N, C-alpha and C positions, 0 to 999 in steps of 0.2 A: 649505769655508766656505759658510755659508748666506747666500744673497742674495735680493733681492726685485726683481721687475720689474713695472712698471705699464704696462698697454697700454690706451690709450684710442682710441675710435673716434667718428666723427660719426653713424654709424648701425650697425646690427648687422652687416651685410656687411663694412664696413671693420674693425670690431672683430674679427670672426671671421677675417678674413684676417691681421690683425695677430698675433693670438694664435697661429694656425697657423704663421705664419712663424717666430715666436720658438720654439715647441715643437719645430719641426723641427731646431733647433740643439742640443736636449737629448736625453738618453736618458731612457727611462721611470723608471729608478732615481734620476735626479737631481731629478725633479719631487716636491716635497713636499705642496704645496696649492695649489689654484686657487680663487679666489672672484670672483664677479661682482656688480657694483652697477650697474645701469642700463647705462651705456656705459663702464664701466671694469672691467677685469679686473686682479686682483692675483695674480701667480704667485710662489710661494715655492719656491725650488730650491737644490740644493747642488751646487757646483762643486768637483771635486777637482782638486788640483794635478796637473800633468803627470807628475811623477815618482812618484806613488802607483801601485803595481803594477808598476813597471819593476824591472829587476835591474841590479846593479853592471856586469856584463859589457857592457851596452848604453850605458854612460857613457863620455864622452870622457876621463875621468880615470882609468879602469881600465886597468891594463897588465899583460899576462901575460908581458911580456919576450921574446915571439916564440916561446915554448915552448908545446907541446900539454899544458897543465895546467889544473887546475880552480880554481887560486887565483891571485890577482894582487895588485898594489900599487896602492892608490888615490893618484894624485898630489896630490889636493886635501887629504885627511885625513892621509896618511902611514901608513895602517893597511893590513895585509894582509887581503884578503877572498876569498871563495869567488865563483866566477862567478855563482852563483844566489842570492847575499845580496840582500835587499831594498835598493833604492836609497835613498839619504838626500836630505835636502833640497838638497844641493849638486849633485845630478844634472844633467848636461848630455847630452843625447841625441846619439848618434854620427851620427845622420842630419842634425843641424843643424850646418852649418859656418860 
């Protein structure tokens, strides 16, 4: 999802600190454009949902039935899926309890 962030400062030092603080929370791939006008910086960036790039086996809904197998059952969708299938929008990380 493309998002926009306005960072305003009362002088160049506060503007620089504000921009650097916000950029520290992003990866370089997420930043799309940065524009500066006087004491206002506009940052265009793209945030990816947490589930993008994850796999089914890392989801709370994936169940292998306790067997050493490469496929399991998704308790949310009711479908059988392999452990390395890409996660869907219903993904819930097993590390989040």
